[in-house]
N, C-alpha and C positions, 0 to 999 in steps of 0.2 A: 629176376633172382640174382642173388649175390653168390658167386661160385668160389669155392676154396678147393685147391688141389694140393696134395702133398705127396711127394715121391720119397719114400722112406728107405734109406740105405742101411742095411743091417751090418753090424760088426762082423758077423759070420753069415754070409749069404746062403750057405748050405744048411744052416740050422733050421730045419722045417718045423720043429717044435716051437722055437722062438717065433718064427714067422706066423704060425697058426695062432699063437697066443696074442701076438700083436694085432692080427686081424680081428680077433674076438674083442680085444680091449678097445680098439678104435671104433668098431661097430657099435659097441655098447655106449661109448662116449658120444658118438654122433647121434644116436637115437635119444639119449638123455638130453642132448642139446637141442633137440627138435629139428635136426637137419632133414630136409625133404629127400626121400629116396636115396639114402647114403649108399655109396659104392665104396667098399673096402675089399681089396682082393690082392692075391699074390700076382706079381707081374709074370708075364710069359717069357720063355726063352727067346732071345733075339732083341730084347730091349737094349738100348744104348744110353748109358748114364740115366737109366730110367728107374732106378731104385729096385727094391725087392718087394715092397708093398705099395700099392697105389691106393690113395684115398681121394675120392671126389665127392664133395658135399655141396649142397645147395641150401641157402638160407633166404628168408623173405627179404632181407635187407642187410646192408653192411652193419647197421646198428645191432641187428639181431645176432650176427656173427660175433661182433665185438663183445656182446654180453656173455657169450658162451665160449669164447676163444680159450680161456684158461683151462677149461675142461679138456679140450682137444690137445692143447699144448702139453698138458700133464700126461696124456695118453701116449705122447710121442717123445717122452723123455726117459732116459735110462741108459745103462752101459751097453745094452744090446743094440742100441741105435748109434750108428757111426755118423750119419749126415742126413740132412733133409733138404731137398729142393722143392720149391712150391711157388704158387701164384694165387692171387685173388683178383677177381674180375667180375664184371656184370655179364650175365647170360641173357638169352632171349632177346627181345627188342632193346636195342641200346640207344644211347643218346645220339650217336652219329648215324643212326638209321640202319646199321647192320644188324643182322639177327641170324639165329641158327636156321638151317633148312633141312628138310627131311623128304626123302622119296617115298612114294606109296609103293613099297616093295617088300622084300623078305624081311622078317624080323632080325634085328642085329644081334650078334652074339659076341662081338669083340669091340671094345672101346680103345681108341688110341689118342694120346695127347702128346703134343710137341711143344716144349718150352724153348724159346729162343730170344736172343737179344739183338736188336738192330742197333748198329753203330750210332752213337750220339751225334756224329758228324754228318750223318745222312740228312739230306734236305727233305722237306715235306713232299715234294714232287716224287723223289726217289722212293720214299716210303709208300706213297699211294700206288706207284707202279708195282712195287713188290706185293702189296696187299691185293691189288687187282689180279695180278698173275696167279697168286695163290688161290684166290676164290674162283678162278676160271677152271681149275682142275676138275671139279665135279661135272662140268659140261662135257668133258672128254673121258672121264673115268667112271663108268656106271657102278663099279664096285664100291664107291663111296655112297653109303646109304643115308648118312646124315653128316653135317659139317658145320663148323663155326670158327671164325677167326676173330679173336678178341684182343683189345689192348689190355695190358696188365695194370692194375691199380697198385698192388703191393707185391713185391717179390721177396723170396726167401731162398738162400742157398749160395751157390758158387758164382752166380752172375745176377746182374740187375735185369732180369727178364723183362722184355717189353711186349711180347706177344705170346698168345697160346693158340695153337692150331689143333682143333679136335675133329675127329671123324669116328663114325661107326661103320662096321663091316659085318658081313654075314658070317665070316670065319677068319682065322689067321691066314689061310692061303690067299684070301682076297686082299689082305693088307700087304703081305710080303711078295705077292705075285703081281696081279693086275695093277695095283697102286704103285708099289715101289719101282716096278720095271716099265711103267708106261712112258713112252717118249715125251709126253707133255711134262711129266715129273722130272726126269733126268736131263731132258734136252732143253727145257724152257725155264722151269722154276728153280732148278738146282744152281743156275748161274748166280743167284742171289746169295748162295751159300758157299760157292767154290772159291777157295783162296787164290786160284790161278785165273779167275775171271775178274775183269775190271769192274763189273757191275756188282760185285759182292758187297753186301751191306750187313749180313748177319755175322756177328763176331762171336768169338769164344766157342766152346762146345755147345751142342744142343742136348736137351733131354728128350729122348724118344722112348716112350713107355706105352705098354698096352696090356690089357687083361681081359679075361672073360667077363661078360655081363649077363645078368638074368633078364634084363629089360632095358629099353632105351634110356640113355643117360643125358644126351644133349638137349637142353631146353630150347625148343623150337617155337616159331611163330605158328598161329593156328592154321594158316594155309599150307597145303601139302604139295610138294613138287611131284608132278605126275610122271615125268619122263626123265631120262638121263641127259637130255639136251637143254636143261634149264639149270639155273643156279639160284 
């Protein structure tokens, strides 16, 4: 699947009427474009540079998205919209062998996405270490019910995003508590983000956004991860 994510920043983030109208307009546009299980929702409190409305769409192919892009672009244009950050990337089984993974566990209720940019000066070995460290988190953090780390094909917004790191959780508390506060997260993976750490390769600000979901979002491979000790 070809995934398209847009984090829409409103001119007036507190205007609930405008936000609701945008959600309806984007949902209708996604459905008319044939997006698979489109997710369009108000972001939850605690997002950082995460926009006010999160749209996550899946298309059969990049060509399919290209044919319908104008419809979605039109739905995210207007004076009520201040800025958009976004990414496009392959989901599910990828050319490099990586794919989404899911635990056989509680149904997810929260989707989280993180857009980030790895420094262009970082070498391939450094990038592989960063990606490996990130993908080790589910081994140690059972609160992550589904996950996927993907290279970005097309980036939109304030930065040339290179990666998107997605997860699903049972609820907001699982994201903001067991995930964010886990020692593996802040003691091991955060070194790639910390300006005071010599291993830092993630540059600029990141976009940390999350919202409520009615059903799973991440496109996973058929096999199911059965325990929290696998990735």
